[in-house]
PDB file as gemmi writes it, atoms N, CA and C in Angstrom:
CRYST1    1.000    1.000    1.000  90.00  90.00  90.00 P 1                      
ATOM      1  N   MET A   1     -57.955  37.914  33.827  1.00  0.00           N  
ATOM      2  CA  MET A   1     -57.981  39.247  34.116  1.00  0.00           C  
ATOM      3  C   MET A   1     -59.887  39.447  34.304  1.00  0.00           C  
ATOM      4  N   ILE A   2     -60.182  40.598  35.126  1.00  0.00           N  
ATOM      5  CA  ILE A   2     -61.457  40.427  35.593  1.00  0.00           C  
ATOM      6  C   ILE A   2     -62.022  41.791  34.834  1.00  0.00           C  
ATOM      7  N   ARG A   3     -63.096  41.635  33.907  1.00  0.00           N  
ATOM      8  CA  ARG A   3     -63.373  42.837  33.638  1.00  0.00           C  
ATOM      9  C   ARG A   3     -64.385  43.498  33.697  1.00  0.00           C  
ATOM     10  N   LEU A   4     -64.445  44.823  34.196  1.00  0.00           N  
ATOM     11  CA  LEU A   4     -64.888  45.438  35.156  1.00  0.00           C  
ATOM     12  C   LEU A   4     -66.087  46.888  34.567  1.00  0.00           C  
ATOM     13  N   LEU A   5     -66.943  46.979  34.846  1.00  0.00           N  
ATOM     14  CA  LEU A   5     -67.813  48.375  34.421  1.00  0.00           C  
ATOM     15  C   LEU A   5     -68.163  49.200  35.941  1.00  0.00           C  
ATOM     16  N   ILE A   6     -67.966  49.914  36.029  1.00  0.00           N  
ATOM     17  CA  ILE A   6     -68.416  51.113  36.977  1.00  0.00           C  
ATOM     18  C   ILE A   6     -69.682  51.953  36.500  1.00  0.00           C  
ATOM     19  N   ALA A   7     -70.785  51.533  37.440  1.00  0.00           N  
ATOM     20  CA  ALA A   7     -71.669  52.487  37.527  1.00  0.00           C  
ATOM     21  C   ALA A   7     -71.740  53.746  38.510  1.00  0.00           C  
ATOM     22  N   ASP A   8     -71.712  54.744  38.119  1.00  0.00           N  
ATOM     23  CA  ASP A   8     -72.068  55.831  39.731  1.00  0.00           C  
ATOM     24  C   ASP A   8     -72.436  57.007  38.589  1.00  0.00           C  
ATOM     25  N   ASP A   9     -73.559  57.923  38.873  1.00  0.00           N  
ATOM     26  CA  ASP A   9     -73.630  58.694  38.604  1.00  0.00           C  
ATOM     27  C   ASP A   9     -73.119  60.173  38.595  1.00  0.00           C  
ATOM     28  N   HIS A  10     -71.945  59.850  39.517  1.00  0.00           N  
ATOM     29  CA  HIS A  10     -70.801  61.126  39.336  1.00  0.00           C  
ATOM     30  C   HIS A  10     -69.364  60.941  38.649  1.00  0.00           C  
ATOM     31  N   ALA A  11     -69.072  61.711  38.057  1.00  0.00           N  
ATOM     32  CA  ALA A  11     -68.102  61.548  37.124  1.00  0.00           C  
ATOM     33  C   ALA A  11     -66.727  61.384  38.030  1.00  0.00           C  
ATOM     34  N   ILE A  12     -66.654  62.347  38.824  1.00  0.00           N  
ATOM     35  CA  ILE A  12     -65.603  62.405  40.129  1.00  0.00           C  
ATOM     36  C   ILE A  12     -65.254  60.486  40.509  1.00  0.00           C  
ATOM     37  N   VAL A  13     -66.381  60.067  41.094  1.00  0.00           N  
ATOM     38  CA  VAL A  13     -65.927  58.855  41.596  1.00  0.00           C  
ATOM     39  C   VAL A  13     -65.719  57.847  40.526  1.00  0.00           C  
ATOM     40  N   ARG A  14     -66.246  57.845  39.455  1.00  0.00           N  
ATOM     41  CA  ARG A  14     -65.995  57.159  38.192  1.00  0.00           C  
ATOM     42  C   ARG A  14     -64.719  57.082  37.801  1.00  0.00           C  
ATOM     43  N   GLY A  15     -64.129  58.326  37.714  1.00  0.00           N  
ATOM     44  CA  GLY A  15     -62.869  58.745  37.390  1.00  0.00           C  
ATOM     45  C   GLY A  15     -62.098  58.348  38.247  1.00  0.00           C  
ATOM     46  N   GLY A  16     -61.985  58.579  39.674  1.00  0.00           N  
ATOM     47  CA  GLY A  16     -60.920  57.911  40.743  1.00  0.00           C  
ATOM     48  C   GLY A  16     -60.932  56.347  40.941  1.00  0.00           C  
ATOM     49  N   LEU A  17     -62.169  55.968  40.864  1.00  0.00           N  
ATOM     50  CA  LEU A  17     -62.086  54.112  40.689  1.00  0.00           C  
ATOM     51  C   LEU A  17     -61.214  53.825  39.256  1.00  0.00           C  
ATOM     52  N   LYS A  18     -61.585  54.404  38.455  1.00  0.00           N  
ATOM     53  CA  LYS A  18     -60.951  53.994  37.120  1.00  0.00           C  
ATOM     54  C   LYS A  18     -59.196  53.894  37.276  1.00  0.00           C  
ATOM     55  N   GLN A  19     -58.800  55.293  37.783  1.00  0.00           N  
ATOM     56  CA  GLN A  19     -57.061  55.373  38.119  1.00  0.00           C  
ATOM     57  C   GLN A  19     -56.860  54.385  38.973  1.00  0.00           C  
ATOM     58  N   MET A  20     -57.593  54.127  40.214  1.00  0.00           N  
ATOM     59  CA  MET A  20     -57.511  53.081  41.015  1.00  0.00           C  
ATOM     60  C   MET A  20     -57.273  51.752  40.469  1.00  0.00           C  
ATOM     61  N   PHE A  21     -57.921  51.717  39.889  1.00  0.00           N  
ATOM     62  CA  PHE A  21     -57.999  49.925  39.165  1.00  0.00           C  
ATOM     63  C   PHE A  21     -57.180  50.326  37.900  1.00  0.00           C  
ATOM     64  N   ALA A  22     -56.392  51.221  37.156  1.00  0.00           N  
ATOM     65  CA  ALA A  22     -55.516  51.367  36.131  1.00  0.00           C  
ATOM     66  C   ALA A  22     -54.025  50.790  37.072  1.00  0.00           C  
ATOM     67  N   LEU A  23     -53.749  50.831  38.267  1.00  0.00           N  
ATOM     68  CA  LEU A  23     -52.897  50.249  38.812  1.00  0.00           C  
ATOM     69  C   LEU A  23     -52.940  48.539  39.044  1.00  0.00           C  
ATOM     70  N   SER A  24     -54.188  48.562  38.955  1.00  0.00           N  
ATOM     71  CA  SER A  24     -54.195  46.739  39.038  1.00  0.00           C  
ATOM     72  C   SER A  24     -54.656  45.901  37.957  1.00  0.00           C  
ATOM     73  N   GLY A  25     -53.648  44.713  38.030  1.00  0.00           N  
ATOM     74  CA  GLY A  25     -53.246  43.723  37.000  1.00  0.00           C  
ATOM     75  C   GLY A  25     -54.309  42.908  36.837  1.00  0.00           C  
ATOM     76  N   ASP A  26     -54.854  43.028  37.981  1.00  0.00           N  
ATOM     77  CA  ASP A  26     -56.118  41.595  37.817  1.00  0.00           C  
ATOM     78  C   ASP A  26     -57.486  42.373  36.865  1.00  0.00           C  
ATOM     79  N   LEU A  27     -57.533  44.028  37.201  1.00  0.00           N  
ATOM     80  CA  LEU A  27     -58.749  44.333  36.301  1.00  0.00           C  
ATOM     81  C   LEU A  27     -58.826  45.174  35.248  1.00  0.00           C  
ATOM     82  N   GLN A  28     -59.637  45.130  34.304  1.00  0.00           N  
ATOM     83  CA  GLN A  28     -59.601  45.845  33.352  1.00  0.00           C  
ATOM     84  C   GLN A  28     -60.902  46.888  33.089  1.00  0.00           C  
ATOM     85  N   VAL A  29     -61.318  47.682  33.419  1.00  0.00           N  
ATOM     86  CA  VAL A  29     -62.019  48.803  32.921  1.00  0.00           C  
ATOM     87  C   VAL A  29     -62.881  48.440  32.024  1.00  0.00           C  
ATOM     88  N   VAL A  30     -63.638  48.276  31.455  1.00  0.00           N  
ATOM     89  CA  VAL A  30     -64.028  47.967  30.009  1.00  0.00           C  
ATOM     90  C   VAL A  30     -65.264  48.854  29.767  1.00  0.00           C  
ATOM     91  N   GLY A  31     -65.931  49.443  30.852  1.00  0.00           N  
ATOM     92  CA  GLY A  31     -66.860  50.870  30.591  1.00  0.00           C  
ATOM     93  C   GLY A  31     -67.411  51.649  31.420  1.00  0.00           C  
ATOM     94  N   GLU A  32     -68.267  52.361  31.327  1.00  0.00           N  
ATOM     95  CA  GLU A  32     -68.883  53.223  32.600  1.00  0.00           C  
ATOM     96  C   GLU A  32     -70.539  53.319  32.293  1.00  0.00           C  
ATOM     97  N   ALA A  33     -70.607  53.367  33.028  1.00  0.00           N  
ATOM     98  CA  ALA A  33     -72.453  53.887  32.943  1.00  0.00           C  
ATOM     99  C   ALA A  33     -72.697  54.769  34.265  1.00  0.00           C  
ATOM    100  N   THR A  34     -73.664  56.143  33.779  1.00  0.00           N  
ATOM    101  CA  THR A  34     -74.065  57.151  34.785  1.00  0.00           C  
ATOM    102  C   THR A  34     -75.795  56.861  35.544  1.00  0.00           C  
ATOM    103  N   ASN A  35     -76.445  55.944  34.559  1.00  0.00           N  
ATOM    104  CA  ASN A  35     -77.433  55.957  35.068  1.00  0.00           C  
ATOM    105  C   ASN A  35     -78.132  54.198  35.500  1.00  0.00           C  
ATOM    106  N   GLY A  36     -79.306  53.701  35.424  1.00  0.00           N  
ATOM    107  CA  GLY A  36     -79.907  52.304  35.602  1.00  0.00           C  
ATOM    108  C   GLY A  36     -79.705  52.152  33.996  1.00  0.00           C  
ATOM    109  N   PRO A  37     -80.715  52.984  33.207  1.00  0.00           N  
ATOM    110  CA  PRO A  37     -80.735  52.575  32.119  1.00  0.00           C  
ATOM    111  C   PRO A  37     -79.004  52.024  31.068  1.00  0.00           C  
ATOM    112  N   GLU A  38     -78.491  52.879  31.432  1.00  0.00           N  
ATOM    113  CA  GLU A  38     -77.295  52.630  30.908  1.00  0.00           C  
ATOM    114  C   GLU A  38     -76.384  51.646  31.168  1.00  0.00           C  
ATOM    115  N   VAL A  39     -76.389  51.560  32.461  1.00  0.00           N  
ATOM    116  CA  VAL A  39     -76.319  49.911  32.757  1.00  0.00           C  
ATOM    117  C   VAL A  39     -76.500  48.645  32.284  1.00  0.00           C  
ATOM    118  N   LEU A  40     -77.864  48.876  31.883  1.00  0.00           N  
ATOM    119  CA  LEU A  40     -78.384  47.746  31.295  1.00  0.00           C  
ATOM    120  C   LEU A  40     -78.146  47.557  29.559  1.00  0.00           C  
ATOM    121  N   ALA A  41     -77.916  48.732  28.886  1.00  0.00           N  
ATOM    122  CA  ALA A  41     -77.694  49.120  27.526  1.00  0.00           C  
ATOM    123  C   ALA A  41     -75.975  48.335  27.429  1.00  0.00           C  
ATOM    124  N   CYS A  42     -75.548  48.415  28.805  1.00  0.00           N  
ATOM    125  CA  CYS A  42     -73.990  47.779  28.885  1.00  0.00           C  
ATOM    126  C   CYS A  42     -73.805  46.428  28.269  1.00  0.00           C  
ATOM    127  N   LEU A  43     -74.922  45.865  29.025  1.00  0.00           N  
ATOM    128  CA  LEU A  43     -75.614  44.620  28.849  1.00  0.00           C  
ATOM    129  C   LEU A  43     -74.889  43.819  27.157  1.00  0.00           C  
ATOM    130  N   ARG A  44     -75.453  45.040  26.239  1.00  0.00           N  
ATOM    131  CA  ARG A  44     -75.832  44.637  24.962  1.00  0.00           C  
ATOM    132  C   ARG A  44     -74.176  44.820  24.144  1.00  0.00           C  
ATOM    133  N   GLY A  45     -73.300  45.316  25.299  1.00  0.00           N  
ATOM    134  CA  GLY A  45     -71.891  45.935  24.876  1.00  0.00           C  
ATOM    135  C   GLY A  45     -71.253  44.811  25.239  1.00  0.00           C  
ATOM    136  N   GLU A  46     -69.872  45.653  25.410  1.00  0.00           N  
ATOM    137  CA  GLU A  46     -68.817  44.139  25.621  1.00  0.00           C  
ATOM    138  C   GLU A  46     -69.066  43.870  26.884  1.00  0.00           C  
ATOM    139  N   PRO A  47     -68.604  42.481  27.034  1.00  0.00           N  
ATOM    140  CA  PRO A  47     -69.161  41.716  28.020  1.00  0.00           C  
ATOM    141  C   PRO A  47     -68.056  42.419  29.279  1.00  0.00           C  
ATOM    142  N   PHE A  48     -68.644  42.218  30.249  1.00  0.00           N  
ATOM    143  CA  PHE A  48     -67.492  42.540  31.659  1.00  0.00           C  
ATOM    144  C   PHE A  48     -68.195  41.449  32.880  1.00  0.00           C  
ATOM    145  N   ASP A  49     -67.431  40.799  33.683  1.00  0.00           N  
ATOM    146  CA  ASP A  49     -67.529  40.442  34.702  1.00  0.00           C  
ATOM    147  C   ASP A  49     -67.896  40.312  35.934  1.00  0.00           C  
ATOM    148  N   LEU A  50     -67.762  41.719  36.528  1.00  0.00           N  
ATOM    149  CA  LEU A  50     -67.880  42.590  37.377  1.00  0.00           C  
ATOM    150  C   LEU A  50     -68.875  43.863  37.044  1.00  0.00           C  
ATOM    151  N   LEU A  51     -69.497  44.302  37.777  1.00  0.00           N  
ATOM    152  CA  LEU A  51     -70.358  45.410  38.197  1.00  0.00           C  
ATOM    153  C   LEU A  51     -69.705  45.757  39.370  1.00  0.00           C  
ATOM    154  N   LEU A  52     -69.622  47.826  39.577  1.00  0.00           N  
ATOM    155  CA  LEU A  52     -69.516  48.132  40.375  1.00  0.00           C  
ATOM    156  C   LEU A  52     -70.415  49.085  40.608  1.00  0.00           C  
ATOM    157  N   LEU A  53     -71.582  49.131  41.414  1.00  0.00           N  
ATOM    158  CA  LEU A  53     -72.818  49.582  41.111  1.00  0.00           C  
ATOM    159  C   LEU A  53     -73.105  50.481  42.313  1.00  0.00           C  
ATOM    160  N   ASP A  54     -73.699  51.886  42.200  1.00  0.00           N  
ATOM    161  CA  ASP A  54     -73.811  52.622  42.893  1.00  0.00           C  
ATOM    162  C   ASP A  54     -75.540  52.454  42.976  1.00  0.00           C  
ATOM    163  N   ILE A  55     -76.068  52.837  44.225  1.00  0.00           N  
ATOM    164  CA  ILE A  55     -77.540  52.511  44.144  1.00  0.00           C  
ATOM    165  C   ILE A  55     -78.313  53.825  43.814  1.00  0.00           C  
ATOM    166  N   ASN A  56     -78.229  54.956  44.271  1.00  0.00           N  
ATOM    167  CA  ASN A  56     -78.913  56.007  43.821  1.00  0.00           C  
ATOM    168  C   ASN A  56     -78.224  56.772  42.463  1.00  0.00           C  
ATOM    169  N   MET A  57     -79.062  56.361  41.789  1.00  0.00           N  
ATOM    170  CA  MET A  57     -78.558  56.773  40.455  1.00  0.00           C  
ATOM    171  C   MET A  57     -80.170  57.031  39.306  1.00  0.00           C  
ATOM    172  N   PRO A  58     -79.961  58.037  38.439  1.00  0.00           N  
ATOM    173  CA  PRO A  58     -81.173  58.251  37.798  1.00  0.00           C  
ATOM    174  C   PRO A  58     -81.968  57.066  36.996  1.00  0.00           C  
ATOM    175  N   GLY A  59     -83.217  57.053  36.380  1.00  0.00           N  
ATOM    176  CA  GLY A  59     -83.909  56.416  35.547  1.00  0.00           C  
ATOM    177  C   GLY A  59     -84.122  54.877  36.186  1.00  0.00           C  
ATOM    178  N   ILE A  60     -83.142  53.802  36.936  1.00  0.00           N  
ATOM    179  CA  ILE A  60     -83.524  52.684  37.363  1.00  0.00           C  
ATOM    180  C   ILE A  60     -82.351  52.723  38.486  1.00  0.00           C  
ATOM    181  N   SER A  61     -82.917  52.525  39.912  1.00  0.00           N  
ATOM    182  CA  SER A  61     -82.018  52.454  40.842  1.00  0.00           C  
ATOM    183  C   SER A  61     -81.155  51.363  40.708  1.00  0.00           C  
ATOM    184  N   GLY A  62     -79.967  50.985  40.997  1.00  0.00           N  
ATOM    185  CA  GLY A  62     -79.001  50.012  41.681  1.00  0.00           C  
ATOM    186  C   GLY A  62     -79.669  49.000  41.860  1.00  0.00           C  
ATOM    187  N   PHE A  63     -80.073  48.572  42.964  1.00  0.00           N  
ATOM    188  CA  PHE A  63     -81.213  47.933  43.359  1.00  0.00           C  
ATOM    189  C   PHE A  63     -81.739  46.897  42.196  1.00  0.00           C  
ATOM    190  N   GLU A  64     -82.475  47.842  41.481  1.00  0.00           N  
ATOM    191  CA  GLU A  64     -83.351  47.470  40.474  1.00  0.00           C  
ATOM    192  C   GLU A  64     -82.792  46.882  38.992  1.00  0.00           C  
ATOM    193  N   ALA A  65     -81.665  47.685  39.039  1.00  0.00           N  
ATOM    194  CA  ALA A  65     -80.831  46.891  38.043  1.00  0.00           C  
ATOM    195  C   ALA A  65     -79.762  45.518  38.208  1.00  0.00           C  
ATOM    196  N   ALA A  66     -79.699  45.579  39.380  1.00  0.00           N  
ATOM    197  CA  ALA A  66     -78.809  44.367  40.002  1.00  0.00           C  
ATOM    198  C   ALA A  66     -80.395  43.364  39.951  1.00  0.00           C  
ATOM    199  N   GLU A  67     -81.215  43.509  40.085  1.00  0.00           N  
ATOM    200  CA  GLU A  67     -82.440  42.678  39.763  1.00  0.00           C  
ATOM    201  C   GLU A  67     -82.221  41.768  38.382  1.00  0.00           C  
ATOM    202  N   LEU A  68     -82.726  43.105  37.722  1.00  0.00           N  
ATOM    203  CA  LEU A  68     -82.226  42.419  36.252  1.00  0.00           C  
ATOM    204  C   LEU A  68     -80.863  41.670  35.920  1.00  0.00           C  
ATOM    205  N   ILE A  69     -80.141  42.119  36.200  1.00  0.00           N  
ATOM    206  CA  ILE A  69     -78.974  41.478  35.921  1.00  0.00           C  
ATOM    207  C   ILE A  69     -78.622  40.453  35.901  1.00  0.00           C  
ATOM    208  N   GLN A  70     -79.159  39.977  37.390  1.00  0.00           N  
ATOM    209  CA  GLN A  70     -79.159  38.458  37.913  1.00  0.00           C  
ATOM    210  C   GLN A  70     -80.089  37.998  37.213  1.00  0.00           C  
ATOM    211  N   ARG A  71     -81.326  38.198  36.875  1.00  0.00           N  
ATOM    212  CA  ARG A  71     -82.304  37.329  35.834  1.00  0.00           C  
ATOM    213  C   ARG A  71     -81.655  36.896  34.466  1.00  0.00           C  
ATOM    214  N   SER A  72     -81.097  38.227  34.094  1.00  0.00           N  
ATOM    215  CA  SER A  72     -80.683  37.888  32.518  1.00  0.00           C  
ATOM    216  C   SER A  72     -79.259  37.409  32.155  1.00  0.00           C  
ATOM    217  N   HIS A  73     -78.233  38.177  33.137  1.00  0.00           N  
ATOM    218  CA  HIS A  73     -76.758  37.334  33.189  1.00  0.00           C  
ATOM    219  C   HIS A  73     -76.376  37.216  34.534  1.00  0.00           C  
ATOM    220  N   PRO A  74     -77.035  35.898  35.160  1.00  0.00           N  
ATOM    221  CA  PRO A  74     -76.532  35.335  36.369  1.00  0.00           C  
ATOM    222  C   PRO A  74     -74.970  35.392  36.619  1.00  0.00           C  
ATOM    223  N   GLN A  75     -74.370  35.649  35.538  1.00  0.00           N  
ATOM    224  CA  GLN A  75     -72.595  35.163  35.816  1.00  0.00           C  
ATOM    225  C   GLN A  75     -72.009  36.424  35.824  1.00  0.00           C  
ATOM    226  N   VAL A  76     -72.420  37.323  35.933  1.00  0.00           N  
ATOM    227  CA  VAL A  76     -72.122  38.745  36.466  1.00  0.00           C  
ATOM    228  C   VAL A  76     -72.213  39.119  37.521  1.00  0.00           C  
ATOM    229  N   ARG A  77     -71.153  39.138  38.731  1.00  0.00           N  
ATOM    230  CA  ARG A  77     -71.366  39.714  39.744  1.00  0.00           C  
ATOM    231  C   ARG A  77     -71.296  40.984  40.169  1.00  0.00           C  
ATOM    232  N   ILE A  78     -72.056  41.565  41.193  1.00  0.00           N  
ATOM    233  CA  ILE A  78     -72.349  42.972  41.165  1.00  0.00           C  
ATOM    234  C   ILE A  78     -71.533  42.891  42.876  1.00  0.00           C  
ATOM    235  N   ALA A  79     -70.889  44.375  42.770  1.00  0.00           N  
ATOM    236  CA  ALA A  79     -70.936  44.868  44.323  1.00  0.00           C  
ATOM    237  C   ALA A  79     -71.491  46.531  44.206  1.00  0.00           C  
ATOM    238  N   ILE A  80     -72.134  46.842  45.284  1.00  0.00           N  
ATOM    239  CA  ILE A  80     -72.558  47.973  45.392  1.00  0.00           C  
ATOM    240  C   ILE A  80     -71.809  49.071  46.228  1.00  0.00           C  
ATOM    241  N   LEU A  81     -71.667  50.309  45.624  1.00  0.00           N  
ATOM    242  CA  LEU A  81     -70.622  51.103  46.508  1.00  0.00           C  
ATOM    243  C   LEU A  81     -71.735  52.282  46.543  1.00  0.00           C  
ATOM    244  N   THR A  82     -72.194  52.662  47.861  1.00  0.00           N  
ATOM    245  CA  THR A  82     -73.239  53.451  48.262  1.00  0.00           C  
ATOM    246  C   THR A  82     -72.817  54.239  49.385  1.00  0.00           C  
ATOM    247  N   ALA A  83     -73.097  55.149  49.242  1.00  0.00           N  
ATOM    248  CA  ALA A  83     -73.225  56.665  50.531  1.00  0.00           C  
ATOM    249  C   ALA A  83     -74.563  56.116  51.226  1.00  0.00           C  
ATOM    250  N   ASN A  84     -75.340  55.371  51.109  1.00  0.00           N  
ATOM    251  CA  ASN A  84     -76.153  54.996  51.968  1.00  0.00           C  
ATOM    252  C   ASN A  84     -76.284  53.891  52.879  1.00  0.00           C  
ATOM    253  N   ILE A  85     -76.382  54.511  54.092  1.00  0.00           N  
ATOM    254  CA  ILE A  85     -75.826  53.696  55.328  1.00  0.00           C  
ATOM    255  C   ILE A  85     -76.951  53.033  56.114  1.00  0.00           C  
ATOM    256  N   GLN A  86     -78.017  53.494  55.592  1.00  0.00           N  
ATOM    257  CA  GLN A  86     -79.608  52.352  56.414  1.00  0.00           C  
ATOM    258  C   GLN A  86     -79.340  51.002  56.014  1.00  0.00           C  
ATOM    259  N   SER A  87     -80.223  50.563  57.005  1.00  0.00           N  
ATOM    260  CA  SER A  87     -79.864  48.708  57.566  1.00  0.00           C  
ATOM    261  C   SER A  87     -80.552  48.529  56.050  1.00  0.00           C  
ATOM    262  N   ALA A  88     -81.742  49.006  55.480  1.00  0.00           N  
ATOM    263  CA  ALA A  88     -82.782  48.274  54.753  1.00  0.00           C  
ATOM    264  C   ALA A  88     -81.832  48.271  53.225  1.00  0.00           C  
ATOM    265  N   SER A  89     -80.689  49.236  53.131  1.00  0.00           N  
ATOM    266  CA  SER A  89     -79.606  49.130  51.975  1.00  0.00           C  
ATOM    267  C   SER A  89     -78.888  47.935  52.043  1.00  0.00           C  
ATOM    268  N   ARG A  90     -78.174  47.253  53.338  1.00  0.00           N  
ATOM    269  CA  ARG A  90     -77.854  46.785  53.496  1.00  0.00           C  
ATOM    270  C   ARG A  90     -78.687  45.362  53.578  1.00  0.00           C  
ATOM    271  N   ASP A  91     -79.581  45.365  54.159  1.00  0.00           N  
ATOM    272  CA  ASP A  91     -80.131  44.016  53.933  1.00  0.00           C  
ATOM    273  C   ASP A  91     -80.652  43.626  52.412  1.00  0.00           C  
ATOM    274  N   LYS A  92     -81.092  44.566  51.918  1.00  0.00           N  
ATOM    275  CA  LYS A  92     -81.240  44.492  50.293  1.00  0.00           C  
ATOM    276  C   LYS A  92     -80.203  43.640  49.832  1.00  0.00           C  
ATOM    277  N   ALA A  93     -78.974  44.613  49.935  1.00  0.00           N  
ATOM    278  CA  ALA A  93     -77.580  43.704  49.373  1.00  0.00           C  
ATOM    279  C   ALA A  93     -77.689  42.456  49.788  1.00  0.00           C  
ATOM    280  N   GLN A  94     -77.894  42.032  51.040  1.00  0.00           N  
ATOM    281  CA  GLN A  94     -77.866  40.858  51.181  1.00  0.00           C  
ATOM    282  C   GLN A  94     -78.792  39.959  50.583  1.00  0.00           C  
ATOM    283  N   GLN A  95     -80.225  40.205  50.571  1.00  0.00           N  
ATOM    284  CA  GLN A  95     -81.225  39.584  50.073  1.00  0.00           C  
ATOM    285  C   GLN A  95     -80.801  39.339  48.273  1.00  0.00           C  
ATOM    286  N   LEU A  96     -80.115  40.287  47.682  1.00  0.00           N  
ATOM    287  CA  LEU A  96     -79.818  40.209  46.438  1.00  0.00           C  
ATOM    288  C   LEU A  96     -78.162  39.152  46.179  1.00  0.00           C  
ATOM    289  N   ARG A  97     -77.705  39.028  47.065  1.00  0.00           N  
ATOM    290  CA  ARG A  97     -76.766  38.408  47.483  1.00  0.00           C  
ATOM    291  C   ARG A  97     -74.984  39.375  46.750  1.00  0.00           C  
ATOM    292  N   VAL A  98     -75.273  40.615  46.708  1.00  0.00           N  
ATOM    293  CA  VAL A  98     -74.021  41.387  46.202  1.00  0.00           C  
ATOM    294  C   VAL A  98     -73.279  41.682  47.383  1.00  0.00           C  
ATOM    295  N   LYS A  99     -72.393  42.275  47.355  1.00  0.00           N  
ATOM    296  CA  LYS A  99     -71.142  42.895  47.834  1.00  0.00           C  
ATOM    297  C   LYS A  99     -71.503  44.366  48.125  1.00  0.00           C  
ATOM    298  N   PHE A 100     -71.621  44.499  49.718  1.00  0.00           N  
ATOM    299  CA  PHE A 100     -71.695  45.875  49.759  1.00  0.00           C  
ATOM    300  C   PHE A 100     -70.681  46.770  50.397  1.00  0.00           C  
ATOM    301  N   VAL A 101     -70.418  47.639  49.924  1.00  0.00           N  
ATOM    302  CA  VAL A 101     -69.129  48.686  49.960  1.00  0.00           C  
ATOM    303  C   VAL A 101     -69.768  50.137  50.103  1.00  0.00           C  
ATOM    304  N   GLN A 102     -69.340  50.782  51.409  1.00  0.00           N  
ATOM    305  CA  GLN A 102     -69.848  51.715  52.028  1.00  0.00           C  
ATOM    306  C   GLN A 102     -68.988  53.194  51.344  1.00  0.00           C  
ATOM    307  N   LYS A 103     -69.568  54.260  50.709  1.00  0.00           N  
ATOM    308  CA  LYS A 103     -68.841  55.491  50.655  1.00  0.00           C  
ATOM    309  C   LYS A 103     -68.763  56.259  51.530  1.00  0.00           C  
ATOM    310  N   PRO A 104     -67.929  56.879  51.754  1.00  0.00           N  
ATOM    311  CA  PRO A 104     -66.490  57.112  51.381  1.00  0.00           C  
ATOM    312  C   PRO A 104     -65.542  55.863  51.795  1.00  0.00           C  
ATOM    313  N   ALA A 105     -65.556  55.061  50.792  1.00  0.00           N  
ATOM    314  CA  ALA A 105     -64.650  53.670  50.950  1.00  0.00           C  
ATOM    315  C   ALA A 105     -63.363  54.121  50.767  1.00  0.00           C  
ATOM    316  N   THR A 106     -62.712  53.026  51.544  1.00  0.00           N  
ATOM    317  CA  THR A 106     -61.247  53.421  51.358  1.00  0.00           C  
ATOM    318  C   THR A 106     -60.641  52.364  50.039  1.00  0.00           C  
ATOM    319  N   GLN A 107     -59.564  52.700  49.315  1.00  0.00           N  
ATOM    320  CA  GLN A 107     -58.793  51.707  48.471  1.00  0.00           C  
ATOM    321  C   GLN A 107     -58.895  50.456  48.936  1.00  0.00           C  
ATOM    322  N   ALA A 108     -58.617  50.433  50.259  1.00  0.00           N  
ATOM    323  CA  ALA A 108     -58.359  48.916  50.583  1.00  0.00           C  
ATOM    324  C   ALA A 108     -59.702  48.065  50.525  1.00  0.00           C  
ATOM    325  N   ALA A 109     -60.930  48.683  51.148  1.00  0.00           N  
ATOM    326  CA  ALA A 109     -62.114  48.504  50.944  1.00  0.00           C  
ATOM    327  C   ALA A 109     -62.697  47.591  49.993  1.00  0.00           C  
ATOM    328  N   ILE A 110     -62.271  48.962  49.091  1.00  0.00           N  
ATOM    329  CA  ILE A 110     -62.932  48.376  47.445  1.00  0.00           C  
ATOM    330  C   ILE A 110     -62.170  47.080  47.256  1.00  0.00           C  
ATOM    331  N   GLN A 111     -60.647  47.453  47.541  1.00  0.00           N  
ATOM    332  CA  GLN A 111     -59.529  46.230  47.072  1.00  0.00           C  
ATOM    333  C   GLN A 111     -60.423  44.855  47.611  1.00  0.00           C  
ATOM    334  N   GLN A 112     -60.878  44.770  48.602  1.00  0.00           N  
ATOM    335  CA  GLN A 112     -61.292  43.927  49.603  1.00  0.00           C  
ATOM    336  C   GLN A 112     -62.316  43.403  48.946  1.00  0.00           C  
ATOM    337  N   ALA A 113     -63.145  43.916  48.390  1.00  0.00           N  
ATOM    338  CA  ALA A 113     -64.563  43.386  47.595  1.00  0.00           C  
ATOM    339  C   ALA A 113     -64.327  42.807  46.200  1.00  0.00           C  
ATOM    340  N   ILE A 114     -63.623  43.506  45.650  1.00  0.00           N  
ATOM    341  CA  ILE A 114     -62.577  42.751  44.411  1.00  0.00           C  
ATOM    342  C   ILE A 114     -62.419  41.525  44.716  1.00  0.00           C  
ATOM    343  N   ASP A 115     -61.502  41.754  45.926  1.00  0.00           N  
ATOM    344  CA  ASP A 115     -60.402  40.123  46.168  1.00  0.00           C  
ATOM    345  C   ASP A 115     -61.549  39.239  46.428  1.00  0.00           C  
ATOM    346  N   TYR A 116     -62.968  39.840  47.404  1.00  0.00           N  
ATOM    347  CA  TYR A 116     -64.045  38.446  47.332  1.00  0.00           C  
ATOM    348  C   TYR A 116     -64.224  37.898  45.830  1.00  0.00           C  
ATOM    349  N   PHE A 117     -64.398  38.725  44.686  1.00  0.00           N  
ATOM    350  CA  PHE A 117     -64.989  37.981  43.337  1.00  0.00           C  
ATOM    351  C   PHE A 117     -63.736  37.589  42.688  1.00  0.00           C  
ATOM    352  N   LEU A 118     -62.462  37.804  43.107  1.00  0.00           N  
ATOM    353  CA  LEU A 118     -61.490  36.909  42.710  1.00  0.00           C  
ATOM    354  C   LEU A 118     -61.295  35.799  42.706  1.00  0.00           C  
ATOM    355  N   ALA A 119     -61.417  35.630  44.511  1.00  0.00           N  
ATOM    356  CA  ALA A 119     -61.382  34.444  45.214  1.00  0.00           C  
ATOM    357  C   ALA A 119     -62.319  33.260  44.790  1.00  0.00           C  
ATOM    358  N   ALA A 120     -63.581  33.919  44.356  1.00  0.00           N  
ATOM    359  CA  ALA A 120     -64.836  33.060  44.043  1.00  0.00           C  
ATOM    360  C   ALA A 120     -64.398  32.155  42.723  1.00  0.00           C  
ATOM    361  N   PRO A 121     -65.203  30.888  42.690  1.00  0.00           N  
ATOM    362  CA  PRO A 121     -65.547  30.355  42.083  1.00  0.00           C  
ATOM    363  C   PRO A 121     -65.712  30.648  40.542  1.00  0.00           C  
TER     364      PRO A 121                                                      
END                                                                             
């Protein structure tokens, strides 16, 4: 079972993702964060394997949070879920070696990103 943290500043997005993942037998949502500092605070709480992370959040951006998490908790896998379609964002995600999923994403696109992590060693 993969333990998932959802980080997005929009409650409706977090709620929709939680509902979607509730149907999955492979995932357990163990927490939510609404901004960058909350994401980092979650590192001190219940452990998680995968972080589904928005780029544009208050406090600390998703990219900044991803970089900090990769340094301190390299075992956490990160998927960026964002409405930002700029090629610079895609390039940054690739540079950080995180999965990039564009909003509005279909359930299939999000599941494909999750499957990528399920298949990884």
